[in-house]
N, C-alpha and C positions, 0 to 999 in steps of 0.2 A: 651331594650336599643339600641339606634342607635350608630353604630360605626363611629367615626369621623376619616377620613383618615388623617394621619399626612402630613403636607405640605413637599415639597421638602426641604425647609429651615430647618425644624425641623429634618428631616432625615440627612441632611448634618451636622447639629450641633452635632447630636449624633455620627456621623461618625468621626467628628473632635475630640470629646472626646475620642473615641476609639483609634485613632492613638496616641493621646497625652499620654494615659495610657500604650499603648502596645509597642510603639517603639519611643524613643526619637530621634534616628538617622533618621528614616523615617519622623517623624514629622518635624524635622529641615529642611531636604531636601525639603519637600513638600512646605514649605513657599516660595521657590524660583520660583515656577510656577506662571503663570498668574492665575487669579481667577478661570476661568472655568476649567482649567486643575487641579488646586489645589483641587477644590471641587470633581472632578471626581476621583482623586487619593485617597482622603479620603473615598469616597463611596466604591471604590474597596477594599481598605485596610479593611474597616469595615466588609465586607463580608468574605474576606479571614481570618481575625482574628477570627471571630465568628465561622467559620467552624473548624478552628484549635482548638479553645477552646472546642467546642462540642466534637470533636474527642478525645481530650487528657484530658478532665476533668480539663481544666485550667481556669484561670481568666486573660484575656488579656495577654496570653503568660507566665503567672507565675504559679508556683505550679503544674507542671505536675504530674499526678498521674497514677497509674495502673487502667485502667477501665475494668470492667468485662462484659460490655454490648456493646462492640465496634461495632458489626454488627448492632445492633438496632440504635445506634447513627449515623452510616453511612446511614442507610435507611432514618432517619429523615432529615439529612442535605441534602441528595440527593433529597428528595422529595421537600423540600422548595426551593432548587436551581432550580429545573425544573419549579416550579410555577413561580418563578421570571423571568426565561428565557421566559416563555410563556406570560409575561406581566401581570400576575395576582397579585393582592395585597396579600401579605403573612401575614401581621400583626406582623412581626418580623422585627425590624428596619434594622438589618444588611442585611437581605435578600431582603427587599424592597430597600435597597441601591443598591443591584445588579440589581434589576428590573429597577431602574432609570438609572444606569450606562449603562446597555445593550441597553436600548432604545435610549440613547443619543449618543452612539458611534458606532452603528452597530456591536457590539461585536459578533464575530463568536461563536456560542454556543459550538463548540467543545473545545474552550479554557477553558470555565468554567467547562465542563465535564472532561477535562484532569486534572484539579486541584482536582476535587472530586475523581478521580482515585488515586491520591496520598494518600488521606486519606484511600481509600480502601486497598491500599498496606499495610498501617500500621494496619488496622483492621484485615487483614489476617496474621499479624505478619510476613510479608515478610522480607527477608534479602537479600542483594546483594551478589551474589556469585562472580561476576567478576567486573572489573572496568566499563565495559559497563553497567552492572546492576546498579552500583552506579549512573552513569550519567542518566539513565532512571528515577531513583527515584528523582534525583535533578531536572530534567525537570518537573516532575509531581507536585512537591511541590514548585518550585521557578522559573524555567525557563519559564514556561507558564505564571507566574505572570508578568515576564518581557515583554512578548508579549502583555499581556492585558494593562500594563502600557504604552507601546508604542502607543497602540490604544487610550488610554486616552489623550496622547500628540498630537493626530491628525495624526498619521501614518496610511496610508491606509491599511486596512486588507489584501489587495492583494500584498503589498510590502514585499515579502518573505525575501529579503536580509536584510532589516532593522529590520524585526521581528527576524531574526536569530541573529542579533547583540544584540537586546534587550534580547533575550533568553540567550545569552552568559553571560550577566551581572547577570541575575538571577542565572545561574549556578555557577558563581563565588561567589555570596553571599552565596549560600547554602553550597558549599564546605567549605567556611570559617566557617559557622555555625556548620557544622558537626565536623570539627577539634576542634573548641572551646568547643563543648557540649558533647564530648565523655563521660566524667564522669557523667554528668547529664543524658544522655541517658542510661548509664549503670545502674543507680539507678532504672530505671523503666523497665529494662530488654530488652533494645534496643541496637542494634549496627549496624551502617551504614558503617563500614569499610568492604570492600569486603572480603569474606571468603578466596579468593585466596591470598590476601595480608597478612592475618593473618597466613595462612599456610606458606607462604614464610618466614615470620619472626619467625616461630616456636613458636607461642603462644600456651600454653596449652588451651584447650577449655574453654571459658568464663573467662579467667584470664588476659585479656589485660590491665585491670586497676590496677592490683596488682603492688605494688612498685618495685619488682625485674625486672619487664618488662617495666618500664616507658621509658627507653632509646630506646627500640625497637619501642615503640609506637611513640616516637618523630620522628623516621625515617619516619613513615607513615604520620604523620601530616605535616612534611616538604614536603613530596611528594604531599599531598593534597593542600598545599599552592602554590606549583609550578603550579599545574593544574589550580587552581583558578586564578593565575596571567595570565596564557595564555588565559583563557576565558575573563578576564577583559580587556586585551590588545585588543582582537578582538572587544569587546563591545564598546570601546572608538572610534573605527573607524565608528561606527554608528551615532555618535553625529552630524556630519555635516548635517544629514537629519532632524535634529530637530531645533526648534527655539532656540534663544540664551537662554531664561529663562529655557526651558526644558533641554537643554544641560547642563546648569549650575547645575540644580538639579541632573541630572544623574551623572555628573562628581563628584559632592559633595558626593553623596552616594557611588560612586565607590571608592573614596579616603577613606572614613570612613570605609567601609567594607573591603577594601583591607588592611588597617592597622590592622584590627582584625586578618586576616589570617596571615599576616607577623609577628605579635606579638606572636601568638601561636607558629609559627615555631621557632622564635628566643628564646623563653623561654625553648624550648626543653622539658625535662622531668618534668619541673616545671610549664608547661603551665596550669595545672589544680589545682594548689595550690589556686589560686584565679581566679574568672571568668574574662576573658579578656574583657575590655570595652574601649571606648574612652571617655575622659573627655569633658566637655563643651568647654574648650579652644582649645582642639585638633580638635573638630568638627568645631569650628569657623575658625581655620587655614585651614582645608580642604575646607571649603566653600570659603574662600578668594582665595586660590590657584585655585579652580575650576572656579571661575569667569574669571581669566586670561586665563585658558585653554579653556573655552567656547568661549571667544573672538577670539581665534586663532585656533579654532578647525579644520578649513579647512586646515591649514598649519600643525598643530601638528598631526592630525589624518586623513591623506588622505585615501580615500577609496581604499583598495586593494582587491584582490580576497581573500575571507575568507580561512583561513588555513584549508586545507583538512584533517589535522590530528585531528582537533577538532571534538568531537562528535556533530552530527547534529540532531536537534529535528525532531520528526515524522511529516510527511505530511499527508493530508487527503487521 
C-alpha cells in the first residue's frame, strides 16, 4: 500500500483541533494572530501537546496518570522529534507539524531539544531543590515554548533580548500553572515546590496538601504568584518588537494567565477546592483590554534593561 503524505492544510486542521481540545485560553488568543502566525502557533502547540500527552499518559492535557514506562515514552518522543527536526516525514501528525514549523521558521533545534529535556526531568522523577531549580524546570517546559512562539511571530532567532522577554512570559505561565495544579500534581506523586521552600515552611515530608497545612501552602503560592507577576511585567516590555496582532495575542494570553495566578493567591488555602479557570466572558474582557494595550504598547511598555534579578534562560 502506498502511503499518502498528508497535506500541510490537513496537518494544520489537525493541529487546530488539538488546540481547541487542549486549551481554550490559547485557542482564543491564537485567533488574534494573522493567518500565517496563527497556523504556525497551532502547529507548534500540537507538537508540544502531543509530547506532553505521551509523557504523562494524558488526552489533550486531561486525565494525567502515573506511567510505569516513562523512559520508553521519552525515547519515543525524542526520536520522533529528531526525525521532524531533520526534515523527515514522521507519519504522526503532531510531529509532522513540528517538521513543517521548523522548516518555515528557521527554528533553532536547541529549543525543541530543550523542551524534550523538560520531559526527561519528569521521566527521571526530578524534583526542584532550590528556587533556581524551579526556574530551570519552568524554562524547559514553558519558557522555551515562549521562545519558539516568538519565532513563530517573526522574531529573529538571533534577537536574544526579545527571546528573553518571550521566555519570561512562558515562565510566568508555568509558575501560575504550578500554583494552580499543586493538588493535581500531588495525586500523581509530583511536587514542583522547591524542597527548600517546603523545609522553610516546616512541612512534614509529603504532607503539603493535608488540610492542617493549607495556610502554609497558601504562603508559597502567593510567593509563586509574585514571581510570576515579575516575569509577566518583563515579558510585556517585549511586545513593542511584535506586530500589533501578535502583541494583541500575547497581551491577551498574559492577562488570562496572570488572572489565574492572582486568583490562586487570592483564594489562599481554598485555592484547590475547585480548579481555578477563567470564564468565556472573562477571556473576552482580557482580549478587549489587550487590544487597547497593544495599540499603546510603545508607550505603556517602553523597553528598559531587563531586571537583573530575574532568572535568565541558558545560552548555547
